C-alpha positions as MATLAB code, in Angstrom:
seq = 'VAGENFDQSPLRRTFKSKVLAHYPQNIEWNPFDQDAVNMLCMPKGLSFRTQADNRDPQLHSFIITREDGSRTYGFVLTFFEEVTSKQICTAMQTLYQMHNAEQYSSVCASSSCSMDSLASSIDEGDATSLAKLQRYNSYDISRDTLYVSKCICLITPLPFMQACKKFLIQLYKAVTSQQPPPLPLESYIHNILYEVPLPPPGRSLKFYGVYEPIICQRPGPNELPLSDYPLREVFELLGLENLVQVFTCVLLEMQILLYSQ';
ca = [
      44.974  -30.396   11.508;
      45.066  -27.233   13.623;
      46.825  -24.311   11.892;
      49.048  -24.465    8.858;
      51.807  -26.807    9.959;
      51.783  -29.273    7.043;
      55.540  -28.837    6.455;
      56.249  -30.563    9.760;
      56.153  -34.316   10.085;
      52.714  -35.673   11.229;
      53.922  -36.450   14.766;
      55.082  -32.844   15.164;
      51.796  -31.385   13.914;
      48.896  -30.308   16.123;
      45.297  -31.312   15.476;
      41.945  -29.862   16.478;
      40.749  -30.818   19.944;
      37.307  -30.910   21.467;
      35.639  -31.285   24.880;
      34.614  -34.920   25.313;
      32.599  -34.466   28.488;
      31.949  -31.950   31.279;
      30.053  -32.150   34.515;
      27.790  -30.637   35.630;
      26.220  -29.723   32.339;
      25.641  -26.093   33.363;
      25.541  -23.832   36.353;
      23.468  -20.597   36.328;
      26.054  -18.407   37.961;
      28.966  -20.062   36.090;
      27.938  -21.073   32.521;
      30.297  -23.472   30.779;
      32.112  -21.845   27.884;
      33.039  -24.892   25.809;
      35.137  -23.055   23.183;
      37.134  -21.082   25.780;
      37.789  -24.120   27.962;
      38.748  -26.162   24.948;
      41.254  -23.566   23.730;
      42.719  -22.928   27.175;
      43.009  -26.624   28.084;
      44.864  -27.438   24.824;
      46.230  -24.078   23.537;
      48.454  -25.891   21.003;
      45.802  -28.432   20.012;
      45.750  -32.185   20.100;
      49.153  -33.931   19.666;
      50.344  -37.449   19.028;
      53.408  -39.301   20.365;
      55.006  -42.749   20.078;
      56.811  -44.864   22.675;
      60.060  -43.104   21.700;
      58.801  -39.723   22.899;
      58.534  -38.151   26.322;
      54.963  -38.613   27.668;
      55.219  -37.273   31.232;
      52.013  -35.608   32.442;
      52.047  -31.817   32.424;
      50.062  -29.393   34.598;
      49.113  -25.837   33.708;
      46.499  -23.297   34.786;
      44.371  -20.570   33.190;
      42.012  -17.767   34.175;
      38.637  -16.930   32.489;
      37.756  -13.223   33.127;
      34.209  -12.246   32.294;
      32.815   -8.829   31.252;
      31.833   -8.019   34.835;
      35.370   -8.688   36.080;
      34.514  -11.996   37.781;
      37.076  -14.743   37.428;
      37.144  -18.500   37.332;
      40.292  -20.555   37.503;
      41.114  -23.678   35.485;
      43.681  -26.294   36.427;
      44.596  -28.812   33.730;
      46.531  -32.094   33.767;
      47.537  -33.202   30.269;
      48.639  -36.781   29.681;
      48.970  -39.262   26.865;
      46.881  -42.381   26.399;
      47.293  -45.211   23.867;
      45.326  -44.933   20.634;
      43.169  -48.055   20.299;
      41.468  -47.065   17.049;
      42.945  -48.957   14.079;
      41.492  -46.241   11.804;
      43.438  -43.485   13.515;
      46.704  -45.498   13.461;
      46.210  -46.254    9.747;
      45.496  -42.555    9.074;
      48.785  -41.610   10.810;
      50.680  -44.160    8.710;
      49.140  -42.671    5.545;
      50.068  -39.154    6.630;
      53.667  -40.263    7.032;
      53.689  -41.922    3.626;
      52.422  -38.727    2.047;
      54.900  -36.608    4.048;
      57.863  -38.792    3.102;
      56.799  -38.766   -0.604;
      56.628  -34.940   -0.528;
      60.029  -34.697    1.167;
      61.576  -37.040   -1.377;
      60.067  -35.056   -4.270;
      61.337  -31.772   -2.900;
      64.844  -33.144   -2.401;
      64.954  -34.546   -5.926;
      63.588  -31.330   -7.386;
      66.140  -29.133   -5.577;
      69.104  -31.427   -6.304;
      70.817  -31.188   -9.686;
      73.019  -34.220   -9.054;
      72.158  -37.890   -9.527;
      71.220  -40.135   -6.667;
      74.531  -42.047   -7.041;
      76.659  -38.931   -6.571;
      74.368  -37.773   -3.752;
      74.791  -41.044   -1.918;
      78.544  -41.025   -2.418;
      78.783  -37.530   -0.953;
      77.260  -38.628    2.366;
      79.750  -40.331    4.654;
      78.861  -43.177    6.916;
      78.478  -40.975   10.020;
      76.047  -38.598    8.343;
      74.018  -41.533    7.019;
      73.778  -43.019   10.495;
      72.666  -39.698   11.990;
      70.067  -39.296    9.222;
      68.752  -42.773    9.906;
      68.472  -42.067   13.619;
      66.613  -38.804   12.918;
      64.191  -40.571   10.545;
      63.672  -43.313   13.103;
      62.968  -40.892   15.894;
      60.622  -38.750   13.809;
      58.624  -41.500   12.101;
      55.731  -43.908   12.604;
      55.421  -47.511   11.556;
      52.031  -49.086   12.422;
      53.614  -52.571   12.768;
      56.391  -51.428   15.092;
      55.292  -48.334   16.991;
      52.653  -47.594   19.620;
      50.659  -44.401   19.006;
      49.590  -42.165   21.892;
      47.288  -39.074   21.882;
      47.128  -36.212   24.334;
      44.156  -35.938   26.666;
      43.457  -33.736   29.666;
      41.314  -33.493   32.787;
      40.418  -30.070   34.013;
      39.025  -28.660   37.275;
      37.390  -25.189   37.205;
      37.176  -23.407   40.554;
      35.986  -19.979   41.873;
      39.327  -19.430   43.791;
      42.903  -20.264   42.760;
      43.470  -23.305   45.033;
      46.403  -24.405   42.850;
      48.069  -26.931   45.126;
      44.827  -28.600   46.153;
      43.603  -28.903   42.543;
      46.990  -30.178   41.399;
      47.047  -32.935   44.020;
      43.430  -33.928   43.265;
      44.064  -34.124   39.488;
      47.243  -36.163   39.919;
      45.395  -38.639   42.224;
      42.538  -38.840   39.695;
      45.004  -39.455   36.897;
      46.702  -42.261   38.879;
      43.296  -43.816   39.466;
      42.467  -43.651   35.740;
      45.726  -45.231   34.652;
      46.222  -47.717   37.533;
      45.937  -51.439   36.963;
      44.084  -51.706   40.277;
      40.771  -49.849   40.479;
      40.457  -47.210   43.206;
      38.451  -47.964   46.383;
      35.367  -46.264   45.000;
      34.066  -45.514   41.453;
      35.649  -42.409   39.840;
      32.264  -40.694   39.785;
      32.179  -40.784   43.585;
      35.395  -38.687   43.894;
      34.154  -36.214   41.274;
      30.725  -35.880   43.013;
      32.495  -35.424   46.318;
      34.680  -32.544   45.300;
      31.873  -30.758   43.404;
      29.055  -31.143   45.892;
      30.328  -32.315   49.291;
      33.636  -30.419   49.766;
      32.629  -26.854   50.887;
      34.569  -23.710   50.128;
      36.647  -22.942   53.211;
      35.578  -19.773   55.080;
      38.050  -16.806   55.006;
      40.944  -17.359   57.387;
      40.299  -21.107   57.703;
      41.852  -24.340   56.410;
      40.026  -27.298   55.021;
      41.071  -30.949   54.823;
      39.317  -33.344   52.498;
      40.100  -36.726   51.029;
      41.076  -37.238   47.415;
      41.302  -40.613   45.745;
      44.276  -41.908   47.760;
      45.507  -39.232   50.172;
      44.095  -36.285   52.118;
      44.315  -32.783   50.574;
      44.596  -29.505   52.543;
      43.687  -26.043   51.240;
      43.842  -22.732   53.117;
      41.946  -19.501   52.449;
      43.376  -16.153   53.670;
      41.442  -13.955   56.100;
      39.914  -10.590   55.225;
      42.994   -8.704   56.519;
      45.522  -10.960   54.815;
      47.028  -10.829   51.337;
      44.904  -12.419   48.585;
      45.243  -16.136   47.875;
      48.376  -16.868   45.856;
      48.871  -20.611   45.813;
      51.548  -20.630   43.129;
      55.061  -21.566   44.209;
      57.407  -18.558   44.246;
      60.385  -20.777   43.475;
      59.013  -21.511   39.971;
      58.859  -17.808   39.209;
      62.588  -17.461   40.019;
      63.412  -20.551   37.983;
      61.428  -19.314   34.924;
      62.309  -15.686   34.952;
      65.633  -15.489   36.774;
      66.563  -13.020   39.533;
      67.369   -9.973   37.302;
      64.204  -10.318   35.236;
      62.054  -10.799   38.314;
      63.447   -7.650   39.911;
      62.822   -5.772   36.649;
      59.223   -7.025   36.480;
      58.638   -6.126   40.182;
      60.052   -2.627   39.531;
      57.700   -2.205   36.567;
      54.721   -3.252   38.754;
      55.679   -0.655   41.418;
      55.984    1.991   38.735;
      52.529    0.963   37.334;
      53.973    0.316   33.882;
      52.206   -1.905   31.364;
      53.780   -5.429   31.329;
      53.527   -8.072   28.620;
      54.990  -11.518   29.231;
      55.464  -13.566   26.064;
      56.314  -17.305   26.025;
      55.880  -20.491   23.970;
];
């Protein structure tokens, strides 16, 4: 388990993650920092879900800044895949049994009344709500399907956010599709790593992903730096007043700290 979150039910806890594979193994000018990439790909750790939970893929990005000021950009697509290991499913069931036993013990210890009077004090509506809550936040190995979080990450020298997002989504569709893609997955990964060049300044580049073409554009020397993040999301996340305040602070060269979950 990652961190001290034993009070939460097992499906709400986070667990330690690790890098399963990366390619290429190492690049001289861009050494692979396994600990940093692991932490930035899954900042909250590994998590589990059941079929009752939302399992929509999520995309986020990060920046690794080195001592010399050079930057590399990471783009991550996190999704959930079914747990096929019987051992892990059994372990989750055991965690829930232990958690429920601890919860029952704490309720009994804190309650001075008998179970009969406790039961009579709960009306039918409360009992139904309690049952629904326990059903939503529980795991039964014979009834539920267990899923675990997994992610695919692309690390690039420039923040081509839209192009990386489209490539990762197409790669994810190929991984989860019932029909295999036209070529082996390794072909698409080799293509984007070794055959798709970095577009020259002021030029656009069109290359093919797994299913559809992808276009990325690099600003010229006299243009503003590449900012491939949608401005609409900034307004949606911060709101107009907060955005104006942040922009004012930038112009006044004030120190800014943004804090979020």
